[in-house]
C-alpha positions in Angstrom: 48.8 -6.9 -10.9 46.3 -6.4 -13.8 44.6 -9.6 -13.0 44.0 -8.5 -9.4 42.5 -5.2 -10.5 40.3 -7.1 -12.9 39.0 -9.3 -10.1 38.0 -6.1 -8.1 36.5 -4.3 -11.1 32.8 -5.0 -11.3 32.6 -3.8 -15.0 35.2 -6.4 -15.9 33.0 -9.1 -14.4 29.8 -7.9 -16.0 31.6 -7.7 -19.4 33.1 -11.2 -19.2 29.8 -12.7 -18.0 27.9 -11.1 -20.9 24.5 -12.7 -21.4 25.0 -14.6 -18.1 25.6 -11.4 -16.1 22.5 -11.7 -14.0 23.3 -15.3 -13.0 27.0 -14.3 -12.5 26.1 -11.5 -10.1 23.9 -13.8 -8.0 26.8 -16.4 -7.9 29.4 -13.8 -6.9 27.2 -12.3 -4.1 26.7 -15.9 -2.7 30.4 -16.7 -2.9 31.5 -13.3 -1.5 29.3 -13.7 1.6 29.5 -17.5 2.0 32.9 -18.8 1.0 36.1 -17.8 2.7 37.9 -17.7 -0.6 35.4 -15.2 -1.9 36.5 -12.2 0.1 38.4 -10.8 -2.8 35.3 -10.6 -5.1 33.5 -7.3 -5.6 30.4 -6.9 -3.4 29.3 -3.3 -2.9 30.6 -2.0 -6.2 29.2 -5.0 -8.1 25.7 -4.4 -6.7 25.8 -0.7 -7.7 27.2 -1.4 -11.1 24.6 -4.1 -11.8 21.9 -1.7 -10.8 23.3 1.0 -13.1 23.5 -1.4 -16.1 20.0 -2.8 -15.6 18.7 0.8 -15.6 20.8 2.5 -18.3 19.8 0.0 -21.0 16.1 0.6 -20.4 16.6 4.3 -20.8 17.5 3.9 -24.5 15.0 1.1 -25.1 17.5 -1.8 -25.2 17.1 -5.2 -23.7 19.0 -5.0 -20.4 21.8 -7.6 -20.0 20.9 -7.7 -16.3 17.3 -8.3 -15.2 16.4 -5.7 -12.5 13.5 -7.8 -11.1 15.8 -10.8 -10.7 18.4 -8.6 -9.0 15.9 -7.2 -6.5 14.6 -10.7 -5.6 17.6 -12.9 -6.2 20.6 -11.0 -4.8 19.2 -10.7 -1.2 18.3 -14.4 -1.3 21.9 -15.3 -2.4 23.4 -12.9 0.2 21.3 -14.5 3.0 21.9 -18.0 1.8 25.7 -17.4 1.5 25.9 -16.0 5.0 23.8 -18.9 6.4 26.3 -21.4 4.8 29.2 -19.5 6.4 27.5 -19.6 9.8 26.7 -23.4 9.4 30.3 -24.2 8.5 31.7 -22.2 11.4 29.3 -23.9 13.9 30.1 -27.4 12.5 33.8 -27.3 12.1 34.8 -24.6 14.6 38.2 -23.1 14.5 39.5 -26.0 12.4 38.4 -24.2 9.3 40.8 -21.4 10.2 43.8 -23.7 10.9 45.6 -23.0 7.7 48.8 -21.1 6.8 48.5 -17.6 5.4 48.4 -17.3 1.7 47.2 -14.9 -1.0 43.7 -16.2 -0.5 43.6 -16.5 3.3 45.0 -14.2 6.0 44.6 -15.1 9.7 44.4 -11.3 10.4 41.0 -11.3 8.6 39.6 -13.8 11.1 41.0 -11.8 14.0 39.5 -8.6 12.6 36.1 -10.3 12.3 36.2 -11.6 15.9 37.1 -8.1 17.2 34.2 -6.7 15.2 31.9 -9.3 16.7 33.0 -8.6 20.3 32.9 -4.8 19.8 29.4 -4.4 18.4 27.8 -7.5 19.8 26.2 -10.4 17.8 23.2 -8.7 16.3 24.7 -5.3 15.3 27.9 -7.0 14.1 26.1 -9.3 11.7 24.2 -6.3 10.2 27.1 -3.8 10.2 29.6 -6.3 8.8 27.5 -6.3 5.6 28.9 -2.9 4.8 32.6 -3.7 5.6 34.6 -5.6 2.9 36.4 -8.7 4.0 34.8 -8.5 7.4 31.4 -9.5 5.9 32.9 -12.7 4.5 34.6 -13.8 7.7 31.9 -12.6 10.1 29.5 -15.4 9.2 31.7 -18.4 10.1 33.1 -16.5 13.0 29.6 -16.0 14.4 29.1 -19.8 14.0 32.4 -20.5 15.8 31.5 -18.2 18.6 28.2 -20.1 19.0 25.7 -17.4 18.0 22.3 -19.2 17.9 21.2 -20.2 14.4 17.8 -18.6 14.8 19.1 -15.3 16.1 21.8 -15.3 13.3 19.1 -15.9 10.7 17.0 -13.0 11.9 19.8 -10.4 11.7 21.3 -12.0 8.6 18.0 -11.4 6.8 17.8 -7.8 8.0 21.4 -7.0 7.1 21.3 -8.8 3.8 18.1 -7.1 2.6 19.2 -3.6 3.7 22.7 -4.0 2.2 21.7 -5.5 -1.2 18.5 -3.6 -1.9 20.1 -0.3 -0.9 23.0 -0.6 -3.2 21.1 -2.1 -6.1 18.4 0.6 -5.9 21.1 3.3 -5.7 22.7 1.9 -8.9 19.3 1.7 -10.6 18.6 5.4 -9.7 22.0 6.6 -10.9 21.7 4.6 -14.2 18.5 6.4 -15.0 20.1 9.8 -14.6 23.3 9.4 -16.7 23.8 9.1 -20.4 24.1 5.4 -21.3 26.7 6.2 -23.9 28.9 7.7 -21.2 28.2 5.2 -18.5 31.8 4.0 -18.4 32.9 7.5 -17.3 30.6 7.2 -14.2 31.2 3.5 -13.3 34.9 3.7 -12.3 34.5 6.9 -10.2 31.4 5.4 -8.6 33.3 2.2 -7.8 36.1 4.2 -6.1 33.6 6.1 -4.0 31.7 3.0 -2.9 34.9 1.2 -2.0 36.2 4.2 -0.1 32.9 4.5 1.8 33.1 0.8 2.6 36.6 1.2 4.0 35.7 4.1 6.3 34.7 1.9 9.3 38.0 0.1 9.0 40.0 3.4 8.8 38.1 4.7 11.8 38.9 1.6 13.8 42.6 1.8 13.0 42.7 5.5 14.0 40.9 4.7 17.3 43.3 1.9 18.1 46.3 4.1 17.5 44.8 6.8 19.7 44.1 4.3 22.5 47.6 3.1 22.4 48.9 6.6 22.8 46.6 7.3 25.7 47.7 4.2 27.7 49.5 5.4 30.9 53.2 4.7 31.0 54.3 2.2 33.7 55.1 4.2 36.9 56.3 1.5 39.3 59.7 1.9 40.8 61.0 -0.8 38.5 59.7 1.1 35.4 60.0 4.8 35.8 63.2 6.8 35.5 64.8 7.4 39.0 64.6 10.9 40.3 66.7 12.8 42.8 64.0 12.3 45.6 64.0 8.5 45.3 65.7 6.8 48.3 69.1 5.5 47.5 69.9 1.9 48.1 
């Protein structure tokens, strides 16, 4: 399972990419928001980690491996472009793109979750809020296309959601990177990643709890063919 942990670890990606870290971050954000197979890639944690690395290097006067100006300009563009691609594919191919057996890289339940999210919050809010929910943000874009959300309307809310999501996390990482000791940055990265991932999973956890409570509150069938007979019931 070490390989799976590596795929989810933003510091592993940034280390492997090395001098190409900036380009790599842009490519990963595009794939994570635009390609169905990209749902397993780090999104939230990668943006925060990239912001931290771009800031921490400047504190000690080193050339940063990640360009902060490119991050600020490029990552929202890639996030928006990736989502637009997902919406286009969903609108063009419809549910055919989901007609595949479950595998390690595709689960039909992810599609169902995205559709429920879309129906629950409505098109506009769903596109924006999905940015902050792992997996859902990957499948939301093609689902919005399949459910015939108009391209212009999707583009508007896609831009708003993409900018708020990307810029917020990158700037958070940049701020944190300027406050910690660069030599001890690894001690802060992993706890930070866990916190970001946990916060991102909160909406999913809340939805699961709500569904369980709703199921418990459902009234039991009380028709004569369902309830337990009592002594006052007429005998046949």
